[in-house]
DSSP file (Angstrom, degrees, kcal/mol; ACC not computed):
  #  RESIDUE AA STRUCTURE BP1 BP2  ACC     N-H-->O    O-->H-N    N-H-->O    O-->H-N    TCO  KAPPA ALPHA  PHI   PSI    X-CA   Y-CA   Z-CA
    1    1 A M              0   0    0      0, 0.0     5,-0.0     0, 0.0     0, 0.0   0.000 360.0 360.0 360.0 154.1    7.8  -24.6   -2.6
    2    2 A S     >  -     0   0    0      1,-0.1     4,-2.3     4,-0.0     5,-0.1  -0.170 360.0-113.0 -75.5 165.4    9.8  -25.8   -5.5
    3    3 A S  H  > S+     0   0    0      1,-0.2     4,-2.3     2,-0.2     5,-0.2   0.847 118.5  59.7 -64.0 -33.2   13.6  -25.8   -5.7
    4    4 A H  H  > S+     0   0    0      2,-0.2     4,-2.0     1,-0.2    -1,-0.2   0.895 106.0  48.5 -62.0 -37.9   13.5  -23.1   -8.3
    5    5 A F  H  > S+     0   0    0      2,-0.2     4,-3.1     1,-0.2    -2,-0.2   0.949 109.8  50.9 -56.6 -53.7   11.7  -20.9   -5.8
    6    6 A H  H  X S+     0   0    0     -4,-2.3     4,-2.1     1,-0.2    -2,-0.2   0.861 110.4  49.6 -56.5 -39.3   14.2  -21.6   -3.2
    7    7 A D  H  X S+     0   0    0     -4,-2.3     4,-2.0     2,-0.2    -1,-0.2   0.876 113.1  46.8 -64.0 -41.6   17.0  -20.7   -5.6
    8    8 A L  H  X S+     0   0    0     -4,-2.0     4,-2.8     2,-0.2    -2,-0.2   0.890 110.1  53.4 -68.0 -41.3   15.3  -17.5   -6.5
    9    9 A E  H  X S+     0   0    0     -4,-3.1     4,-2.7     1,-0.2     5,-0.2   0.943 109.5  48.4 -61.6 -46.5   14.7  -16.7   -2.8
   10   10 A M  H  X S+     0   0    0     -4,-2.1     4,-1.0     2,-0.2    -1,-0.2   0.895 111.5  48.8 -64.2 -39.8   18.4  -17.1   -2.0
   11   11 A Q  H >X S+     0   0    0     -4,-2.0     3,-0.6     1,-0.2     4,-0.6   0.940 111.5  50.1 -65.1 -43.8   19.5  -15.0   -4.9
   12   12 A A  H >< S+     0   0    0     -4,-2.8     3,-1.1     1,-0.3    -2,-0.2   0.895 106.8  54.7 -62.6 -37.0   17.0  -12.2   -3.9
   13   13 A R  H 3< S+     0   0    0     -4,-2.7    -1,-0.3     1,-0.3    -2,-0.2   0.772 105.4  54.9 -70.5 -18.9   18.3  -12.4   -0.3
   14   14 A A  H << S+     0   0    0     -4,-1.0    -1,-0.3    -3,-0.6    -2,-0.2   0.611  86.3 106.9 -85.9  -8.9   21.9  -11.7   -1.6
   15   15 A L  S << S-     0   0    0     -3,-1.1     2,-0.0    -4,-0.6    -3,-0.0  -0.311  81.4-101.0 -67.6 150.8   20.9   -8.5   -3.5
   16   16 A P    >>  -     0   0    0      0, 0.0     4,-2.5     0, 0.0     3,-0.5  -0.332  41.9-100.5 -62.8 154.8   21.9   -5.2   -2.2
   17   17 A V  H 3> S+     0   0    0      1,-0.2     4,-2.4     2,-0.2     5,-0.2   0.853 120.6  51.2 -50.3 -43.9   19.2   -3.4   -0.4
   18   18 A K  H 3> S+     0   0    0      1,-0.2     4,-2.3     2,-0.2    -1,-0.2   0.871 111.7  48.6 -64.6 -37.2   18.3   -1.0   -3.3
   19   19 A E  H <> S+     0   0    0     -3,-0.5     4,-2.5     2,-0.2    -1,-0.2   0.865 109.9  51.8 -71.8 -34.4   18.0   -4.0   -5.6
   20   20 A K  H  X S+     0   0    0     -4,-2.5     4,-2.7     2,-0.2    -2,-0.2   0.910 111.0  48.2 -62.4 -41.2   15.8   -5.9   -3.1
   21   21 A A  H  X S+     0   0    0     -4,-2.4     4,-2.7    -5,-0.2    -2,-0.2   0.931 112.5  48.3 -67.6 -43.4   13.6   -2.8   -2.9
   22   22 A A  H  X S+     0   0    0     -4,-2.3     4,-2.2     1,-0.2    -2,-0.2   0.904 113.0  47.6 -63.1 -39.7   13.3   -2.5   -6.7
   23   23 A L  H  X S+     0   0    0     -4,-2.5     4,-2.5     2,-0.2    -1,-0.2   0.910 113.0  49.4 -65.5 -42.3   12.6   -6.2   -7.1
   24   24 A A  H  X S+     0   0    0     -4,-2.7     4,-2.5     2,-0.2    -2,-0.2   0.931 111.3  48.7 -60.6 -45.0    9.9   -6.0   -4.3
   25   25 A R  H  X S+     0   0    0     -4,-2.7     4,-2.3     1,-0.2    -2,-0.2   0.901 112.5  49.5 -61.5 -43.1    8.3   -2.9   -5.9
   26   26 A L  H  X S+     0   0    0     -4,-2.2     4,-1.7     1,-0.2    -1,-0.2   0.889 113.1  44.9 -64.6 -42.5    8.2   -4.7   -9.3
   27   27 A L  H  X S+     0   0    0     -4,-2.5     4,-2.1     2,-0.2    -1,-0.2   0.858 113.6  49.8 -72.9 -32.2    6.7   -7.9   -7.9
   28   28 A I  H  X S+     0   0    0     -4,-2.5     4,-2.1     2,-0.2    -2,-0.2   0.893 111.1  50.5 -69.0 -40.7    4.0   -5.9   -5.8
   29   29 A E  H  X S+     0   0    0     -4,-2.3     4,-0.7     2,-0.2    -2,-0.2   0.880 109.2  49.7 -63.1 -38.2    3.2   -3.9   -8.9
   30   30 A E  H >< S+     0   0    0     -4,-1.7     3,-0.7     1,-0.2     4,-0.3   0.908 113.2  46.9 -70.5 -41.2    2.7   -7.1  -11.0
   31   31 A L  H >< S+     0   0    0     -4,-2.1     3,-1.6     1,-0.2     4,-0.3   0.853 104.8  61.4 -69.3 -28.4    0.4   -8.6   -8.2
   32   32 A D  H >< S+     0   0    0     -4,-2.1     3,-1.2     1,-0.3    -1,-0.2   0.740  89.8  70.1 -71.4 -18.7   -1.6   -5.3   -8.0
   33   33 A M  T << S+     0   0    0     -3,-0.7    -1,-0.3    -4,-0.7    -2,-0.2   0.766  94.5  56.6 -69.7 -17.8   -2.6   -5.8  -11.7
   34   34 A T  T <  S+     0   0    0     -3,-1.6    -1,-0.3    -4,-0.3    -2,-0.2   0.549  88.2 101.0 -86.3  -8.6   -4.8   -8.6  -10.5
   35   35 A V  S <  S-     0   0    0     -3,-1.2    -3,-0.0    -4,-0.3     4,-0.0  -0.298  95.8 -67.7 -72.3 161.0   -6.6   -6.4   -8.1
   36   36 A D    >   -     0   0    0      1,-0.2     3,-1.5     2,-0.1     4,-0.3  -0.225  39.5-139.0 -54.7 134.3  -10.0   -5.1   -9.0
   37   37 A A  T 3  S+     0   0    0      1,-0.3     3,-0.4     2,-0.1     4,-0.3   0.727 101.4  57.2 -73.1 -20.9   -9.7   -2.6  -11.9
   38   38 A D  T 3> S+     0   0    0      1,-0.2     4,-2.7     2,-0.1    -1,-0.3   0.474  78.2  96.9 -82.5  -4.2  -12.3   -0.3  -10.1
   39   39 A A  H <> S+     0   0    0     -3,-1.5     4,-2.2     1,-0.2    -1,-0.2   0.871  79.4  51.0 -58.0 -45.7  -10.3    0.0   -7.0
   40   40 A E  H  > S+     0   0    0     -3,-0.4     4,-2.2    -4,-0.3    -1,-0.2   0.932 112.6  46.9 -60.3 -47.4   -8.6    3.3   -7.9
   41   41 A Q  H  > S+     0   0    0     -4,-0.3     4,-2.5     2,-0.2    -2,-0.2   0.885 108.4  56.0 -65.6 -40.6  -12.0    4.9   -8.7
   42   42 A L  H  X S+     0   0    0     -4,-2.7     4,-2.1     2,-0.2    -1,-0.2   0.889 107.9  48.0 -54.5 -41.4  -13.5    3.5   -5.6
   43   43 A W  H  X S+     0   0    0     -4,-2.2     4,-2.7     2,-0.2    -2,-0.2   0.916 112.1  50.1 -65.2 -43.5  -10.7    5.3   -3.6
   44   44 A I  H  X S+     0   0    0     -4,-2.2     4,-2.4     1,-0.2    -2,-0.2   0.915 111.5  47.6 -62.5 -42.0  -11.3    8.5   -5.5
   45   45 A D  H  X S+     0   0    0     -4,-2.5     4,-2.8     2,-0.2    -1,-0.2   0.903 112.5  49.3 -64.1 -42.8  -15.0    8.3   -4.8
   46   46 A E  H  X S+     0   0    0     -4,-2.1     4,-2.4     2,-0.2    -2,-0.2   0.922 110.6  50.3 -61.3 -45.2  -14.3    7.6   -1.1
   47   47 A A  H  X S+     0   0    0     -4,-2.7     4,-2.8     2,-0.2    -2,-0.2   0.943 111.9  48.4 -60.2 -47.8  -11.9   10.6   -0.9
   48   48 A Q  H  X S+     0   0    0     -4,-2.4     4,-3.0     2,-0.2    -2,-0.2   0.919 109.7  52.4 -56.6 -47.2  -14.6   12.8   -2.5
   49   49 A R  H  X S+     0   0    0     -4,-2.8     4,-2.3     1,-0.2    -1,-0.2   0.919 112.2  45.4 -55.6 -46.4  -17.2   11.5    0.0
   50   50 A R  H  X S+     0   0    0     -4,-2.4     4,-2.2     2,-0.2    -2,-0.2   0.865 112.4  50.7 -67.0 -41.2  -15.0   12.3    2.9
   51   51 A Y  H  X S+     0   0    0     -4,-2.8     4,-2.7    -5,-0.2    -1,-0.2   0.925 110.2  49.6 -58.6 -44.6  -14.1   15.8    1.5
   52   52 A D  H  X S+     0   0    0     -4,-3.0     4,-1.9     1,-0.2    -2,-0.2   0.932 110.5  49.4 -61.5 -45.7  -17.7   16.6    1.0
   53   53 A A  H  <>S+     0   0    0     -4,-2.3     5,-3.0     1,-0.2     6,-1.0   0.846 111.7  50.0 -64.5 -33.6  -18.6   15.5    4.5
   54   54 A Y  H ><5S+     0   0    0     -4,-2.2     3,-1.5     4,-0.2    -1,-0.2   0.932 108.2  52.7 -65.1 -45.6  -15.7   17.7    5.9
   55   55 A Q  H 3<5S+     0   0    0     -4,-2.7    -2,-0.2     1,-0.3    -1,-0.2   0.853 110.2  49.2 -60.4 -36.7  -17.0   20.7    3.8
   56   56 A K  T 3<5S-     0   0    0     -4,-1.9    -1,-0.3    -5,-0.2    -2,-0.2   0.428 119.1-111.9 -85.7   0.3  -20.5   20.2    5.4
   57   57 A G  T < 5S+     0   0    0     -3,-1.5    -3,-0.2    -4,-0.2    -2,-0.1   0.664  85.5 120.4  79.0  20.7  -19.0   20.1    8.8
   58   58 A E  S   <S+     0   0    0     -5,-3.0     2,-0.4    -6,-0.2    -4,-0.2   0.688  71.4  47.4 -84.4 -21.6  -19.9   16.4    9.3
   59   59 A L  S    S-     0   0    0     -6,-1.0    -2,-0.1    -9,-0.1    -1,-0.1  -0.953  78.1-138.2-121.9 142.5  -16.2   15.4    9.8
   60   60 A E        -     0   0    0     -2,-0.4     2,-0.2    -3,-0.0    -6,-0.1  -0.774  27.3-115.7 -93.5 140.0  -13.7   17.1   12.1
   61   61 A P        -     0   0    0      0, 0.0    -1,-0.0     0, 0.0     0, 0.0  -0.506  29.3-160.6 -74.9 147.4  -10.2   17.5   10.7
   62   62 A R        -     0   0    0     -2,-0.2     2,-0.1     2,-0.0     5,-0.0  -0.958  28.2 -98.1-127.8 144.9   -7.3   15.8   12.4
   63   63 A P    >>  -     0   0    0      0, 0.0     4,-1.9     0, 0.0     3,-0.6  -0.402  30.4-129.2 -65.4 139.4   -3.7   16.4   12.3
   64   64 A G  H 3> S+     0   0    0      1,-0.3     4,-2.8     2,-0.2     5,-0.2   0.872 106.5  54.0 -58.1 -41.8   -1.9   14.2    9.8
   65   65 A D  H 3> S+     0   0    0      1,-0.2     4,-2.1     2,-0.2    -1,-0.3   0.882 108.1  50.2 -63.0 -37.4    0.8   13.1   12.3
   66   66 A E  H <> S+     0   0    0     -3,-0.6     4,-2.2     2,-0.2    -1,-0.2   0.923 111.3  48.7 -67.8 -45.3   -1.9   12.0   14.8
   67   67 A V  H  X S+     0   0    0     -4,-1.9     4,-2.5     1,-0.2    -2,-0.2   0.917 111.9  48.3 -59.4 -46.9   -3.7   10.0   12.1
   68   68 A M  H  X S+     0   0    0     -4,-2.8     4,-2.9     2,-0.2     5,-0.2   0.863 108.7  53.1 -63.3 -38.0   -0.6    8.3   10.9
   69   69 A T  H  X S+     0   0    0     -4,-2.1     4,-2.4    -5,-0.2    -1,-0.2   0.947 110.5  47.9 -67.0 -41.9    0.5    7.3   14.4
   70   70 A K  H  X S+     0   0    0     -4,-2.2     4,-1.5     2,-0.2    -2,-0.2   0.892 112.2  49.7 -63.6 -36.3   -2.9    5.7   15.0
   71   71 A A  H  X S+     0   0    0     -4,-2.5     4,-1.4     2,-0.2     3,-0.4   0.964 111.6  48.5 -63.0 -48.0   -2.6    3.9   11.6
   72   72 A R  H  X S+     0   0    0     -4,-2.9     4,-0.7     1,-0.3     3,-0.4   0.887 108.2  53.6 -62.8 -39.2    0.8    2.7   12.5
   73   73 A N  H  < S+     0   0    0     -4,-2.4     3,-0.5     1,-0.2    -1,-0.3   0.820 104.6  56.1 -61.0 -33.9   -0.2    1.5   15.9
   74   74 A R  H  < S+     0   0    0     -4,-1.5    -1,-0.2    -3,-0.4    -2,-0.2   0.835 104.9  53.7 -66.8 -32.4   -3.0   -0.6   14.3
   75   75 A L  H  <        0   0    0     -4,-1.4    -1,-0.2    -3,-0.4    -2,-0.2   0.625 360.0 360.0 -76.7 -15.1   -0.5   -2.3   12.2
   76   76 A K     <        0   0    0     -4,-0.7    -1,-0.2    -3,-0.5    -2,-0.1   0.470 360.0 360.0 -73.4 360.0    1.7   -3.4   15.1
């Protein structure tokens, strides 16, 4: 990495927590702009497909805390 990057990194590390979070959010949002423009619609379509399957009795509901625990454990 360049010395400019290193300088920016050191400045970012010195920021208060709230400012670090704001900077991280800004950078992530900027990177997200490069993601597939159809991604949001694809997620909407997937949510609708799952809801329809649930309505038809093809999917069983699960408690949200159970689902979130399983997801968090997968990320470890």
